[in-house]
C-alpha positions as CSV (number, residue, x, y, z in Angstrom):
1,M,-16.4,-6.0,-17.6
2,K,-19.4,-4.4,-16.0
3,L,-19.8,-4.8,-12.2
4,E,-23.2,-6.4,-12.6
5,E,-21.6,-9.1,-14.8
6,E,-18.6,-9.6,-12.5
7,I,-20.7,-10.2,-9.3
8,K,-23.8,-11.5,-11.1
9,Q,-26.1,-8.9,-9.6
10,K,-28.6,-7.1,-11.7
11,K,-30.0,-4.5,-9.4
12,F,-28.7,-2.1,-6.7
13,F,-30.7,0.0,-4.3
14,S,-29.1,3.1,-5.7
15,E,-26.2,4.4,-7.7
16,Y,-24.5,5.1,-4.4
17,Q,-24.8,1.5,-3.3
18,K,-23.4,0.4,-6.7
19,L,-20.6,2.9,-6.3
20,A,-19.7,1.5,-2.9
21,V,-19.8,-2.1,-4.1
22,N,-17.8,-1.1,-7.2
23,I,-15.1,0.5,-5.1
24,F,-14.9,-2.5,-2.8
25,F,-14.8,-4.9,-5.8
26,T,-12.1,-2.8,-7.6
27,H,-10.0,-2.7,-4.4
28,S,-10.1,-6.4,-4.1
29,W,-9.1,-6.8,-7.8
30,L,-6.2,-4.4,-7.3
31,V,-5.0,-6.2,-4.1
32,S,-5.1,-9.6,-5.8
33,L,-3.0,-8.3,-8.6
34,Q,-0.5,-6.8,-6.2
35,R,-0.5,-9.9,-4.0
36,K,0.9,-11.9,-6.9
37,L,3.8,-9.5,-7.1
38,F,4.5,-9.4,-3.4
39,D,4.0,-13.2,-2.7
40,K,6.9,-14.0,-5.1
41,N,9.1,-11.8,-3.0
42,N,7.9,-13.0,0.4
43,I,6.5,-9.6,1.4
44,T,3.0,-8.3,2.2
45,L,1.3,-5.2,0.8
46,A,1.5,-3.6,4.3
47,Q,5.2,-4.4,4.6
48,Y,5.8,-2.9,1.2
49,N,4.0,0.2,2.3
50,I,6.3,0.5,5.3
51,L,9.4,0.0,3.2
52,R,8.3,2.7,0.7
53,I,7.6,5.2,3.6
54,L,11.1,4.5,5.0
55,R,12.8,4.9,1.6
56,G,11.0,8.3,1.3
57,Q,12.6,9.4,4.5
58,K,16.1,9.4,2.9
59,Q,17.7,7.3,5.6
60,N,16.3,9.6,8.4
61,P,15.1,7.4,11.3
62,V,11.3,7.5,11.9
63,S,9.0,6.5,14.7
64,V,6.3,3.9,14.8
65,S,3.7,6.6,15.1
66,L,4.9,8.3,11.9
67,L,4.6,5.0,10.1
68,K,1.1,4.5,11.5
69,D,0.0,7.9,10.4
70,R,1.3,7.4,6.8
71,M,0.1,3.8,6.3
72,I,-2.6,3.2,3.7
73,D,-4.3,0.6,5.8
74,K,-4.7,2.3,9.2
75,M,-5.8,-1.0,10.8
76,C,-2.4,-2.7,10.5
77,D,-0.3,-3.6,13.6
78,V,2.7,-1.6,12.6
79,S,4.9,-2.9,15.5
80,R,4.3,-6.5,14.3
81,L,5.0,-5.6,10.7
82,I,8.3,-3.8,11.6
83,E,9.4,-6.8,13.6
84,R,8.8,-9.1,10.6
85,L,10.7,-6.7,8.4
86,R,13.5,-6.6,11.0
87,T,13.8,-10.4,11.1
88,K,14.1,-10.4,7.3
89,G,16.9,-7.9,7.5
90,L,14.9,-5.2,5.7
91,V,14.8,-2.7,8.5
92,K,16.7,-1.8,11.6
93,R,15.0,-0.9,14.9
94,Y,16.7,0.9,17.8
95,A,15.9,3.0,20.8
96,C,15.8,6.7,20.4
97,S,18.7,8.4,22.2
98,E,16.5,11.4,23.3
99,D,13.6,9.3,24.5
100,R,14.2,5.6,25.4
101,R,10.5,4.9,25.3
102,K,10.5,5.8,21.6
103,T,11.7,3.4,18.8
104,N,13.4,4.6,15.6
105,I,13.2,2.6,12.4
106,I,15.4,2.9,9.3
107,I,15.5,0.9,6.1
108,T,18.5,-1.3,5.4
109,K,20.5,-1.7,2.2
110,K,18.8,-5.1,1.8
111,G,15.4,-3.3,2.1
112,L,16.4,-0.7,-0.5
113,L,17.6,-3.4,-2.9
114,L,14.3,-5.2,-2.6
115,L,12.4,-2.0,-3.3
116,E,14.5,-1.5,-6.5
117,K,13.5,-5.0,-7.6
118,L,9.9,-4.3,-6.8
119,D,9.9,-0.9,-8.6
120,I,10.2,-2.8,-11.9
121,K,7.3,-5.0,-10.9
122,E,5.3,-2.0,-9.8
123,K,5.6,-0.5,-13.3
124,Q,4.3,-3.8,-14.8
125,F,1.4,-3.7,-12.2
126,L,0.5,-0.2,-13.2
127,N,0.0,-1.3,-16.8
128,N,-3.2,-2.9,-15.6
129,L,-4.6,0.6,-15.1
130,K,-3.9,1.8,-18.6
131,T,-7.3,0.8,-19.8
132,I,-8.2,4.4,-18.8
133,N,-6.2,7.3,-20.2
134,K,-4.3,9.9,-18.1
135,T,-7.2,12.4,-18.2
136,E,-9.6,9.8,-17.0
137,A,-7.2,8.8,-14.3
138,K,-6.9,12.4,-13.1
139,T,-10.7,12.8,-13.1
140,L,-11.1,9.6,-11.1
141,N,-8.4,10.7,-8.6
142,T,-10.3,14.0,-8.2
143,L,-13.6,12.2,-7.7
144,L,-12.2,9.8,-5.1
145,D,-10.6,12.7,-3.2
146,K,-13.9,14.5,-3.3
147,L,-15.7,11.4,-2.1
148,R,-13.5,11.2,1.0
149,G,-14.2,14.9,1.7
């Protein structure tokens, strides 16, 4: 459905304003689809992002600052998110032996098992994007990268 129909707005100041609104609207649409997936598993999108980063580290401990740097949402309170994941048994947190001021984080077996379960759901989620073909997806990725400079 066209953006104008979705938000019931006929005019925009410019194509650039429409682009910005379209990106925000599409982001909200994607987040709502993902939220359905994560709510059923008692996890937030930001927590999922942290778990995926940790899984990608192949059981090597990482610092809070590395997680902050790699997060999609840079506004998240990573320390609070890690603590919530720790209380769920999905990550372990411990002091770095070289620098006691630094904290290391590693994903647990329980966290890896949850990600395996969510991987299946993620594939189902990605089916929502198949209204565009691979070539269009590649073009859109290129354009979005270009937009961010």
